[in-house]
LUMFI-299054 format. One record per residue (C-alpha): residue number from 1; residue in one letter; x, y, z. Coordinates in steps of 0.1 Angstrom, whole numbers, plus 5000, padded with zeros to 4 digits. Example, Ala and Ser with C-alpha at 12.3 -4.5 7.8 and 13.67 -1.06 7.14 Angstrom:
BEGIN
<atom num="1" residu="A" xx="5123" yy="4955" zz="5078"/>
<atom num="2" residu="S" xx="5137" yy="4989" zz="5071"/>
//
This chain:
BEGIN
<atom num="1" residu="X" xx="4999" yy="5001" zz="5001"/>
<atom num="2" residu="X" xx="5012" yy="5033" zz="4992"/>
<atom num="3" residu="X" xx="5008" yy="5064" zz="5015"/>
<atom num="4" residu="X" xx="5020" yy="5098" zz="5023"/>
<atom num="5" residu="X" xx="5051" yy="5098" zz="5043"/>
<atom num="6" residu="X" xx="5047" yy="5108" zz="5077"/>
<atom num="7" residu="X" xx="5070" yy="5117" zz="5109"/>
<atom num="8" residu="X" xx="5063" yy="5080" zz="5123"/>
<atom num="9" residu="X" xx="5079" yy="5068" zz="5089"/>
<atom num="10" residu="X" xx="5113" yy="5085" zz="5091"/>
<atom num="11" residu="X" xx="5135" yy="5064" zz="5112"/>
<atom num="12" residu="X" xx="5127" yy="5035" zz="5090"/>
<atom num="13" residu="X" xx="5132" yy="5056" zz="5057"/>
<atom num="14" residu="X" xx="5167" yy="5068" zz="5070"/>
<atom num="15" residu="X" xx="5175" yy="5030" zz="5077"/>
<atom num="16" residu="X" xx="5164" yy="5021" zz="5039"/>
<atom num="17" residu="X" xx="5186" yy="5054" zz="5026"/>
<atom num="18" residu="X" xx="5215" yy="5045" zz="5044"/>
<atom num="19" residu="X" xx="5213" yy="5006" zz="5032"/>
<atom num="20" residu="X" xx="5205" yy="5016" zz="4996"/>
<atom num="21" residu="X" xx="5229" yy="5047" zz="4993"/>
<atom num="22" residu="X" xx="5260" yy="5036" zz="5013"/>
<atom num="23" residu="X" xx="5285" yy="5057" zz="4993"/>
<atom num="24" residu="X" xx="5264" yy="5086" zz="4988"/>
<atom num="25" residu="X" xx="5274" yy="5122" zz="5000"/>
<atom num="26" residu="X" xx="5242" yy="5128" zz="5021"/>
<atom num="27" residu="X" xx="5248" yy="5091" zz="5040"/>
<atom num="28" residu="X" xx="5285" yy="5103" zz="5047"/>
<atom num="29" residu="X" xx="5272" yy="5133" zz="5067"/>
<atom num="30" residu="X" xx="5251" yy="5123" zz="5098"/>
<atom num="31" residu="X" xx="5218" yy="5103" zz="5106"/>
<atom num="32" residu="X" xx="5207" yy="5137" zz="5120"/>
<atom num="33" residu="X" xx="5211" yy="5156" zz="5086"/>
<atom num="34" residu="X" xx="5189" yy="5129" zz="5070"/>
<atom num="35" residu="X" xx="5165" yy="5132" zz="5096"/>
<atom num="36" residu="X" xx="5162" yy="5170" zz="5089"/>
<atom num="37" residu="X" xx="5162" yy="5164" zz="5052"/>
<atom num="38" residu="X" xx="5132" yy="5140" zz="5052"/>
<atom num="39" residu="X" xx="5114" yy="5161" zz="5078"/>
<atom num="40" residu="X" xx="5116" yy="5190" zz="5056"/>
<atom num="41" residu="X" xx="5100" yy="5170" zz="5028"/>
<atom num="42" residu="X" xx="5071" yy="5167" zz="5052"/>
<atom num="43" residu="X" xx="5067" yy="5204" zz="5065"/>
<atom num="44" residu="X" xx="5073" yy="5221" zz="5032"/>
<atom num="45" residu="X" xx="5044" yy="5227" zz="5010"/>
<atom num="46" residu="X" xx="5066" yy="5219" zz="4981"/>
<atom num="47" residu="X" xx="5078" yy="5187" zz="4993"/>
<atom num="48" residu="X" xx="5062" yy="5155" zz="4980"/>
<atom num="49" residu="X" xx="5070" yy="5120" zz="4998"/>
<atom num="50" residu="X" xx="5055" yy="5086" zz="4996"/>
<atom num="51" residu="X" xx="5062" yy="5051" zz="5012"/>
<atom num="52" residu="X" xx="5053" yy="5017" zz="5001"/>
<atom num="53" residu="X" xx="5043" yy="5001" zz="5034"/>
<atom num="54" residu="X" xx="5029" yy="4965" zz="5043"/>
<atom num="55" residu="X" xx="5018" yy="4962" zz="5079"/>
<atom num="56" residu="X" xx="5044" yy="4979" zz="5100"/>
<atom num="57" residu="X" xx="5072" yy="4976" zz="5076"/>
<atom num="58" residu="X" xx="5081" yy="5002" zz="5049"/>
<atom num="59" residu="X" xx="5096" yy="4983" zz="5016"/>
<atom num="60" residu="X" xx="5104" yy="5016" zz="4999"/>
<atom num="61" residu="X" xx="5100" yy="5054" zz="4995"/>
<atom num="62" residu="X" xx="5103" yy="5081" zz="4970"/>
<atom num="63" residu="X" xx="5108" yy="5119" zz="4977"/>
<atom num="64" residu="X" xx="5110" yy="5150" zz="4956"/>
<atom num="65" residu="X" xx="5099" yy="5187" zz="4955"/>
<atom num="66" residu="X" xx="5082" yy="5214" zz="4932"/>
<atom num="67" residu="X" xx="5105" yy="5242" zz="4924"/>
<atom num="68" residu="X" xx="5136" yy="5229" zz="4940"/>
<atom num="69" residu="X" xx="5155" yy="5262" zz="4941"/>
<atom num="70" residu="X" xx="5130" yy="5277" zz="4962"/>
<atom num="71" residu="X" xx="5125" yy="5242" zz="4982"/>
<atom num="72" residu="X" xx="5163" yy="5241" zz="4991"/>
<atom num="73" residu="X" xx="5166" yy="5277" zz="4999"/>
<atom num="74" residu="X" xx="5136" yy="5273" zz="5026"/>
<atom num="75" residu="X" xx="5154" yy="5242" zz="5039"/>
<atom num="76" residu="X" xx="5186" yy="5261" zz="5045"/>
<atom num="77" residu="X" xx="5169" yy="5293" zz="5060"/>
<atom num="78" residu="X" xx="5147" yy="5271" zz="5083"/>
<atom num="79" residu="X" xx="5173" yy="5244" zz="5092"/>
<atom num="80" residu="X" xx="5207" yy="5256" zz="5086"/>
<atom num="81" residu="X" xx="5219" yy="5259" zz="5122"/>
<atom num="82" residu="X" xx="5210" yy="5224" zz="5131"/>
<atom num="83" residu="X" xx="5225" yy="5211" zz="5095"/>
<atom num="84" residu="X" xx="5257" yy="5230" zz="5103"/>
<atom num="85" residu="X" xx="5260" yy="5217" zz="5139"/>
<atom num="86" residu="X" xx="5255" yy="5180" zz="5127"/>
<atom num="87" residu="X" xx="5278" yy="5184" zz="5096"/>
<atom num="88" residu="X" xx="5306" yy="5201" zz="5119"/>
<atom num="89" residu="X" xx="5304" yy="5170" zz="5141"/>
<atom num="90" residu="X" xx="5307" yy="5148" zz="5114"/>
<atom num="91" residu="X" xx="5338" yy="5168" zz="5099"/>
<atom num="92" residu="X" xx="5356" yy="5167" zz="5132"/>
<atom num="93" residu="X" xx="5350" yy="5128" zz="5131"/>
<atom num="94" residu="X" xx="5361" yy="5125" zz="5094"/>
<atom num="95" residu="X" xx="5377" yy="5156" zz="5079"/>
<atom num="96" residu="X" xx="5378" yy="5141" zz="5046"/>
<atom num="97" residu="X" xx="5342" yy="5150" zz="5041"/>
<atom num="98" residu="X" xx="5351" yy="5185" zz="5042"/>
<atom num="99" residu="X" xx="5366" yy="5182" zz="5007"/>
<atom num="100" residu="X" xx="5335" yy="5167" zz="4994"/>
<atom num="101" residu="X" xx="5314" yy="5197" zz="5007"/>
<atom num="102" residu="X" xx="5340" yy="5221" zz="4994"/>
<atom num="103" residu="X" xx="5335" yy="5207" zz="4959"/>
<atom num="104" residu="X" xx="5298" yy="5211" zz="4957"/>
<atom num="105" residu="X" xx="5279" yy="5237" zz="4942"/>
<atom num="106" residu="X" xx="5254" yy="5251" zz="4965"/>
<atom num="107" residu="X" xx="5250" yy="5283" zz="4948"/>
<atom num="108" residu="X" xx="5215" yy="5275" zz="4934"/>
<atom num="109" residu="X" xx="5200" yy="5275" zz="4971"/>
<atom num="110" residu="X" xx="5211" yy="5310" zz="4976"/>
<atom num="111" residu="X" xx="5193" yy="5324" zz="4943"/>
<atom num="112" residu="X" xx="5157" yy="5307" zz="4943"/>
<atom num="113" residu="X" xx="5138" yy="5310" zz="4911"/>
<atom num="114" residu="X" xx="5104" yy="5322" zz="4921"/>
<atom num="115" residu="X" xx="5089" yy="5327" zz="4887"/>
<atom num="116" residu="X" xx="5055" yy="5311" zz="4878"/>
<atom num="117" residu="X" xx="5070" yy="5289" zz="4854"/>
<atom num="118" residu="X" xx="5094" yy="5273" zz="4880"/>
<atom num="119" residu="X" xx="5065" yy="5261" zz="4898"/>
<atom num="120" residu="X" xx="5056" yy="5239" zz="4871"/>
<atom num="121" residu="X" xx="5090" yy="5221" zz="4873"/>
<atom num="122" residu="X" xx="5097" yy="5195" zz="4900"/>
<atom num="123" residu="X" xx="5127" yy="5171" zz="4908"/>
<atom num="124" residu="X" xx="5124" yy="5134" zz="4917"/>
<atom num="125" residu="X" xx="5152" yy="5134" zz="4945"/>
<atom num="126" residu="X" xx="5156" yy="5099" zz="4958"/>
<atom num="127" residu="X" xx="5137" yy="5066" zz="4953"/>
<atom num="128" residu="X" xx="5148" yy="5035" zz="4973"/>
<atom num="129" residu="X" xx="5135" yy="4999" zz="4977"/>
<atom num="130" residu="X" xx="5148" yy="4974" zz="5001"/>
<atom num="131" residu="X" xx="5170" yy="4952" zz="4980"/>
<atom num="132" residu="X" xx="5152" yy="4919" zz="4989"/>
<atom num="133" residu="X" xx="5117" yy="4934" zz="4975"/>
<atom num="134" residu="X" xx="5131" yy="4946" zz="4942"/>
<atom num="135" residu="X" xx="5116" yy="4936" zz="4911"/>
<atom num="136" residu="X" xx="5081" yy="4934" zz="4924"/>
<atom num="137" residu="X" xx="5068" yy="4967" zz="4909"/>
<atom num="138" residu="X" xx="5072" yy="4988" zz="4941"/>
<atom num="139" residu="X" xx="5095" yy="5014" zz="4926"/>
<atom num="140" residu="X" xx="5068" yy="5017" zz="4896"/>
<atom num="141" residu="X" xx="5040" yy="5020" zz="4919"/>
<atom num="142" residu="X" xx="5058" yy="5047" zz="4939"/>
<atom num="143" residu="X" xx="5067" yy="5065" zz="4909"/>
<atom num="144" residu="X" xx="5032" yy="5067" zz="4896"/>
<atom num="145" residu="X" xx="5019" yy="5081" zz="4929"/>
<atom num="146" residu="X" xx="5046" yy="5107" zz="4931"/>
<atom num="147" residu="X" xx="5039" yy="5118" zz="4895"/>
<atom num="148" residu="X" xx="5001" yy="5117" zz="4900"/>
<atom num="149" residu="X" xx="5005" yy="5141" zz="4930"/>
<atom num="150" residu="X" xx="5027" yy="5165" zz="4912"/>
<atom num="151" residu="X" xx="5006" yy="5166" zz="4879"/>
<atom num="152" residu="X" xx="4976" yy="5174" zz="4905"/>
<atom num="153" residu="X" xx="4998" yy="5205" zz="4916"/>
<atom num="154" residu="X" xx="5000" yy="5217" zz="4881"/>
<atom num="155" residu="X" xx="5036" yy="5204" zz="4875"/>
<atom num="156" residu="X" xx="5044" yy="5197" zz="4839"/>
<atom num="157" residu="X" xx="5081" yy="5188" zz="4841"/>
<atom num="158" residu="X" xx="5099" yy="5165" zz="4863"/>
<atom num="159" residu="X" xx="5138" yy="5163" zz="4865"/>
<atom num="160" residu="X" xx="5162" yy="5138" zz="4880"/>
<atom num="161" residu="X" xx="5200" yy="5127" zz="4877"/>
<atom num="162" residu="X" xx="5213" yy="5091" zz="4880"/>
<atom num="163" residu="X" xx="5246" yy="5078" zz="4879"/>
<atom num="164" residu="X" xx="5257" yy="5070" zz="4845"/>
<atom num="165" residu="X" xx="5270" yy="5037" zz="4856"/>
<atom num="166" residu="X" xx="5236" yy="5029" zz="4872"/>
<atom num="167" residu="X" xx="5223" yy="5007" zz="4842"/>
<atom num="168" residu="X" xx="5192" yy="4993" zz="4860"/>
<atom num="169" residu="X" xx="5179" yy="5028" zz="4873"/>
<atom num="170" residu="X" xx="5185" yy="5042" zz="4838"/>
<atom num="171" residu="X" xx="5165" yy="5014" zz="4823"/>
<atom num="172" residu="X" xx="5138" yy="5019" zz="4849"/>
<atom num="173" residu="X" xx="5134" yy="5057" zz="4844"/>
<atom num="174" residu="X" xx="5133" yy="5053" zz="4807"/>
<atom num="175" residu="X" xx="5106" yy="5025" zz="4809"/>
<atom num="176" residu="X" xx="5087" yy="5053" zz="4832"/>
<atom num="177" residu="X" xx="5089" yy="5076" zz="4802"/>
<atom num="178" residu="X" xx="5117" yy="5100" zz="4813"/>
<atom num="179" residu="X" xx="5142" yy="5109" zz="4785"/>
<atom num="180" residu="X" xx="5178" yy="5117" zz="4788"/>
<atom num="181" residu="X" xx="5185" yy="5154" zz="4781"/>
<atom num="182" residu="X" xx="5223" yy="5156" zz="4791"/>
<atom num="183" residu="X" xx="5253" yy="5142" zz="4810"/>
<atom num="184" residu="X" xx="5271" yy="5160" zz="4837"/>
<atom num="185" residu="X" xx="5303" yy="5154" zz="4854"/>
<atom num="186" residu="X" xx="5310" yy="5163" zz="4892"/>
<atom num="187" residu="X" xx="5341" yy="5174" zz="4909"/>
<atom num="188" residu="X" xx="5354" yy="5139" zz="4911"/>
<atom num="189" residu="X" xx="5349" yy="5131" zz="4875"/>
<atom num="190" residu="X" xx="5318" yy="5110" zz="4879"/>
<atom num="191" residu="X" xx="5292" yy="5111" zz="4853"/>
<atom num="192" residu="X" xx="5255" yy="5117" zz="4860"/>
<atom num="193" residu="X" xx="5227" yy="5114" zz="4834"/>
<atom num="194" residu="X" xx="5201" yy="5141" zz="4837"/>
<atom num="195" residu="X" xx="5165" yy="5129" zz="4828"/>
<atom num="196" residu="X" xx="5133" yy="5148" zz="4822"/>
<atom num="197" residu="X" xx="5096" yy="5137" zz="4820"/>
<atom num="198" residu="X" xx="5072" yy="5161" zz="4804"/>
<atom num="199" residu="X" xx="5036" yy="5159" zz="4816"/>
<atom num="200" residu="X" xx="5004" yy="5173" zz="4801"/>
<atom num="201" residu="X" xx="4984" yy="5192" zz="4828"/>
//
């Protein structure tokens, strides 16, 4: 069953995140940072978050946002002190993380685009399914619920990024109707494919 994510789901969602994204930048920071992040999807009117749940167990989740530049600007304004404190604690324990933070481009978060058109664009930020439950249509059902919600809000374009080496994820998004629009390269030389889905509203 697919339901909107609530605060009661967040601990399990973070567990799934850590299990599925072991090598990601966000996972390298702190569980508290993830808690802030997922709570913000719930508290912001721009957030969109669902879980696939069977009695008392979450099998997967999906999160994203309408107008990402405004959403992340709001997140920083509202939770910057907590995120900074948690991140500094993590950096003290593992100074190598500082280099990763320094190489990231956060400029878009400080210059939000508040045009009417920007509210017709959204991002699919993360989708994850417990490994033992993959291949059962859970990701497809989550994505369909997510896109239905966004379409009801007047969104006509959904973007996402996926590692160029993640063949399974790329195949999944293409089956869901996303089209590759470009390739980007991060500061470590890792390639990501940027996908876009256009929806009629």
